[in-house]
N, C-alpha and C positions, 0 to 999 in steps of 0.2 A: 191559464188561469197566476193574478197574480199573486207572489210570495212574499210577507214581511219579514224583512230581514231587523236585525240588531244595525244603528245608527244610530244618524245625527241625532235624529228626536226623542232617542230613549238614552243615548249618555251624555248630552246636552234637556232637559228639562223643561227651561226657561227655553230652548230656542223655536226661533217659527222660518219656515222655511217661503220662499214668494217667487215665485219663478212669473215673472217678467218681460215679454216678446211682444213682436210684434209678428205674431204670421204668415206672414209672403204670400203662399200656396194652397191649393187645396189640398196637400200631405196634409202641410203644415198644423192646418185648421182640425182637420180627423187624429193627427194626433192630440194637438188641445184633446178632443170630447171624448177621449182612448182612458187623459191623465187626468179630469174632472169625473168624470166613472170608478176608475183607480183609487182615486181620492177622496173622494166625500166623507169618506169617514175621519180624513184627519183631518182635525182642526186648526193642527199650526201652518198647517200648511194650504197654501192660498193663489192659485191660478188669477194674477188681477190683470192678464192683459199689456194691453199701449199703458205706459206710465205716465202723468199730464206732469207731473215735476216730476223730474225723473232724477235730478241730483238729490232731492231730497229724501227718496226712498237711498239710494247710494253710499249718501252722508251719516241716514240709522244703519246702514246694515255693517254687524258686526267683520266681513267680507260675503266680495264681488263674485262664481264663479261664473264660468264661458267654456265645455269645455266641446269648443268648437271642435268636429274634424277638420274645416279646411272654412277659411276665411271668403272663397272665394264669393263673389258679388255683393262683397258688406268693402268697408275701408282697409286695407293693411295693418293695421291697429283700432279695433273698435273702437266710436266715440265710449262711451259708453264702460272701454280700460279706461283711459282717460281723465273722463270723472271721476270713476273711483277713486285715483288715485289724488286726483284733486282734492276729494272729501278725503282722502285720508287709510280709503277702507282699502286693506289688501286684501289684494283678488289672486285664485287660484283657474292656473286654464290650461287649457292641453298639449303637452310637451310637444312640440312644433308652430317653425316661423312663420310667420313673424311676428304671431300669442305669443314666444318667449325672450324675444327682444328684448323689453322691460320691467326684467325679469332680475338684470344684474346687475339686485339697485336691494339689493332684498327686500323686497316690496311686495311680495307673494309666490306660489311654492308652483311647480308643474305639474302636469299626471300626467300618461300614457291617455290617447284619441279612447273614449268608448268605453272607460274601465270606472264602473262603478265606484267598488269595492277603496282603487284608491284618491277617486277623488274623493268619499268619505272620508277615509282618514286622513286626505288634505284641510278638510275643512275641519277638523278633528283636532287638526298638533294645533292651527291658529289659537282654534274657537277655546281651547283648553290650555293652552299659555297663556297668560295677556301679560304678559312682561316680550314676549315675544312681537306678537298682536301691538302691541303700543314700539316697537322699535320700527316692525313698517308699517304700521301707517303713518308714522313722524317720517321716515325710507320715502313715503311713496308723495305727500306732498312736499317734501324738497323733490325729489323727482322729475314730479306734474309739473314747478316750478319751474327748476331749470334744465328744463326738456320740451313743453309738452307748450306752455304760455301761452301763451298770443306773439309777448313780442318776443320772446325766439324763434317762433316757427314767422311772424315776417322776414326777422332778418335771416331765416335760413331760405327761406324762398330769397329774397332779395337779391341772394347770395346765388345760389342757384337761380335767380334768372340773368345777374351775371357774369358769373361762365358761359351759360347760357346763348351771348350773347357778344 
C-alpha cells in the first residue's frame, strides 16, 4: 500500500508536479497506470504523458527532474535537459554520467539514483532558495548558449568530422 510521506507538496503549497513522459514499453504503461491509481487523490500532481509543446512546459517550470538510472537507448544527454537549460530551468539528475557532465556550471543538482528522499530534498533546495534558483537559471541559459546551441554544435561536429577525415 502506498504511504503518504511529507514532501514537496506539503512544504510548497503552491507547487504542482507534472509528470511528462512517453511510455515506451508495456512495463512503462503498467507503471503509469499504477501511478495514476496512486495519485488520483493528489490534484496537484498530473500525469501529462506526451507533451506537444515541451519547450513551453519547461519554460513554465521551476525545476526539471530526470532521475534516470541509465541513459541506455536514449541520447547521451537527453534533449529535454538541454531544452530545460536553454529555457533557464534548473535541473536535478541522477548522479551518473553522462547526466552529471552538464552540472559543472551550477545549473542543477545530482542525487543518487533510485533515492526518493535525496531527490525530494534537492528539489526542495532549489524551490526554497529563489536567489540560488535565479543563479542556476542564468547559468543554465549561458551554458546552453555556450555549449549546446545549434551554431556551437554544428561547429563541433564540423571539427570532429574534419579530424576524422
